[in-house]
C-alpha positions in Angstrom: -4.5 24.7 45.5 -0.8 23.4 44.3 -1.3 19.5 44.9 -4.7 19.3 43.6 -3.4 20.6 40.0 -0.2 18.7 40.6 -2.8 15.4 40.2 -4.5 16.7 37.5 -1.7 16.7 35.7 -0.9 13.8 36.1 -3.6 11.7 35.8 -4.0 13.4 32.4 -0.8 12.1 31.5 -1.3 9.2 32.5 -4.3 9.4 30.5 -3.2 9.8 27.4 0.5 7.6 28.1 -2.2 4.9 27.5 -3.9 5.9 24.9 -0.6 5.9 23.0 0.3 2.6 24.3 -3.3 1.7 23.1 -2.1 2.8 19.4 1.1 1.7 19.8 0.4 -1.9 20.0 -2.4 -1.8 18.3 -1.5 -5.7 16.1 -0.9 -5.4 12.2 -2.2 -9.3 12.0 -5.4 -10.5 14.3 -4.9 -14.3 14.0 -8.2 -16.8 14.8 -9.1 -20.3 14.1 -11.0 -20.3 10.7 -8.4 -18.8 8.3 -4.9 -17.8 8.5 -5.6 -14.3 6.2 -8.5 -12.3 5.5 -9.1 -11.2 1.7 -11.4 -7.4 2.1 -14.4 -7.3 0.6 -16.8 -5.0 1.8 -17.4 -2.2 -0.3 -17.4 1.1 1.3 -20.2 2.7 0.1 -19.7 6.3 1.8 -16.8 7.5 -0.7 -17.3 8.1 -4.4 -14.6 6.9 -6.7 -12.2 9.5 -9.5 -9.3 8.8 -11.9 -6.7 11.0 -12.4 -6.3 12.2 -16.0 -4.2 9.8 -18.0 -0.5 9.0 -17.6 1.7 7.5 -20.4 4.8 6.1 -19.5 7.7 7.0 -21.1 8.7 4.6 -23.7 5.1 2.3 -23.6 2.4 2.4 -25.8 -0.4 2.3 -23.0 -2.1 4.9 -20.6 -2.9 4.3 -16.7 -6.1 5.6 -15.1 -5.2 6.1 -11.6 -8.3 5.4 -10.1 -9.5 6.6 -6.0 -11.9 7.8 -3.4 -12.2 11.9 -3.8 -11.0 12.8 -1.2 -13.0 15.2 1.3 -12.4 17.5 4.1 -13.9 18.9 6.5 -12.3 21.8 8.6 -14.0 23.6 11.6 -14.8 27.6 11.5 -16.0 30.1 14.2 -18.6 32.5 13.5 -21.1 34.9 14.8 -23.4 32.4 15.7 -21.2 29.2 16.5 -18.9 26.6 15.4 -19.4 25.9 11.7 -18.1 23.9 9.1 -16.8 24.0 5.6 -16.0 21.2 3.4 -12.8 21.7 1.3 -12.7 18.3 -2.1 -9.3 17.8 -3.7 -10.4 16.3 -6.5 -6.2 15.1 -7.2 -6.0 11.3 -5.7 -2.3 10.5 -7.2 1.3 11.8 -7.8 3.7 11.1 -11.2 7.2 11.5 -11.4 10.3 9.3 -12.2 8.1 6.7 -13.2 6.1 6.2 -10.4 3.1 6.9 -9.4 1.9 7.0 -6.1 -0.9 7.5 -3.9 -3.9 5.7 -1.8 -5.4 3.7 -4.7 -9.0 1.6 -5.9 -7.3 0.5 -8.9 -5.2 1.3 -12.3 -7.3 1.5 -15.3 -5.0 1.0 -18.6 -5.4 2.2 -21.8 -3.5 1.1 -25.1 -2.9 4.6 -26.9 -4.5 2.8 -30.3 -7.4 2.0 -28.3 -10.6 3.2 -26.4 -10.9 0.0 -24.3 -10.2 0.8 -20.7 -9.4 -3.0 -18.7 -8.7 -2.8 -14.9 -5.3 -3.5 -13.4 -7.9 -6.6 -11.3 -11.4 -6.9 -9.9 -10.8 -7.1 -6.0 -10.5 -4.6 -3.6 -6.5 -2.6 -2.8 -5.3 -0.2 -1.9 -2.3 0.7 -3.5 0.7 2.7 -2.6 3.0 2.7 -5.1 3.4 2.2 -9.3 6.8 1.7 -10.9 7.5 1.3 -13.9 10.9 -0.1 -14.9 12.2 1.2 -17.4 16.1 0.2 -17.2 15.2 -3.0 -17.0 12.6 -3.2 -19.8 15.6 -0.9 -22.1 18.2 -3.9 -21.8 16.2 -6.7 -21.6 13.2 -6.1 -23.2 10.9 -7.6 -20.6 8.5 -4.5 -19.6 7.5 -4.8 -15.9 5.5 -2.5 -13.3 6.3 -3.2 -9.5 3.2 -2.1 -6.7 3.4 -2.1 -3.1 0.3 -2.2 -1.5 -2.5 -3.4 0.6 -4.6 -6.3 -0.5 -6.5 -8.2 3.3 -7.7 -7.3 6.3 -5.3 -8.6 7.5 -6.2 -6.6 11.4 -9.4 -7.4 10.9 -11.2 -4.4 12.0 -13.5 -3.4 8.6 -11.2 -1.6 7.0 -8.7 -1.9 4.7 -6.5 0.6 5.0 -2.3 1.3 5.8 -3.0 -0.4 9.4 -2.9 -4.1 7.4 0.7 -5.5 6.2 2.0 -4.5 2.7 2.2 -6.4 0.4 4.4 -6.6 -3.5 3.1 -7.6 -6.9 4.3 -7.6 -9.8 2.8 -7.2 -12.8 3.5 -6.3 -17.1 2.8 -2.3 -18.6 -0.6 -3.7 -19.3 -1.8 -4.9 -16.4 -1.8 -7.8 -17.2 -0.1 -10.5 -15.2 -0.7 -8.7 -12.2 1.2 -11.4 -9.8 2.0 -11.3 -5.5 5.3 -11.7 -5.3 5.9 -11.6 -2.0 4.7 -14.4 0.8 0.6 -13.9 2.7 1.2 -12.2 6.3 4.6 -11.3 5.4 5.1 -7.9 6.0 6.3 -6.2 2.9 10.1 -4.0 4.4 11.1 -2.6 1.6 12.3 -2.8 -2.2 15.3 -2.2 -4.4 16.0 -3.2 -8.2 20.3 -4.1 -8.7 20.1 -3.2 -12.5 23.6 -4.9 -13.4 22.0 -7.5 -12.1 18.6 -7.1 -14.0 17.4 -8.0 -9.8 14.5 -7.0 -8.5 15.7 -7.4 -4.5 13.5 -7.2 -1.3 12.5 -8.1 2.3 9.6 -8.4 4.3 9.0 -9.9 8.2 7.2 -12.7 9.3 4.8 -12.5 12.4 6.6 -15.9 13.7 6.4 -15.7 17.8 2.3 -14.6 16.4 1.9 -11.8 18.3 -0.1 -9.8 16.6 3.3 -7.4 16.0 6.4 -7.2 14.1 9.4 -6.7 16.0 13.2 -7.9 16.7 11.9 -11.3 17.6 10.4 -11.9 14.6 12.2 -13.4 10.8 13.3 -10.9 8.1 13.4 -13.0 5.0 15.3 -11.8 1.8 14.5 -12.5 -1.8 14.9 -12.0 -5.2 13.5 -12.2 -8.6 16.1 -12.2 -11.7 13.4 -9.8 -14.4 15.3 -11.1 -17.2 13.4 -14.2 -16.9 9.5 -14.3 -18.3 9.0 -17.2 -15.2 9.5 -14.2 -12.3 10.5 -17.1 -9.4 11.2 -16.2 -6.4 14.1 -17.1 -5.3 15.6 -16.6 -1.2 19.0 -15.6 0.0 21.2 -15.7 3.6 23.3 -12.5 4.1 22.9 -12.9 7.4 23.9 -16.3 8.4 
């Protein structure tokens, strides 16, 4: 009997191990011969869009309205008649602090405080993770810049735009105008950092150079910076390793 139980346990552990391995090895990028990238265009009709109350960034004349999906949670409960479920709603879709908006947002809507007109940051499907206002740069250079980390393409071609896809880096003005992609398509954003003494935004990306769909130690890391005292946002590369 004990030998049988041990065999069952080992079989379960093997299934779990295989499942975990498959989950870890899910590709970030899926390639085909027709295109190097695939913008996400499908809208999920089951989601309900909602906006948080507007945020006014310090020292600016603009309001920002975060827009995202209404969060619906189903919680299982037990009753005398068996199992049932309770629907729980969260009407809060973003957080704000230190001149940064965080969440998983469909869009940001911008409004000048002296106007009732509201304009979107973009008309393309995106999933915005962070939106940061560089107030220190604005105080020094009068160039008021927003930095965004977001997902803008279904890079693994699973029909969804989510955090399993490639993360990208964007900039815009504080009004939401000039929304510009700074990172290169199919390069995963690793991180970014602001050096105010240089007025520079540094960032790293990794390229799947061996085309295995994953970002690993065999791929190439790219190092870049932008001089935010200039208006053209030119990306320049540098080599700290060589």
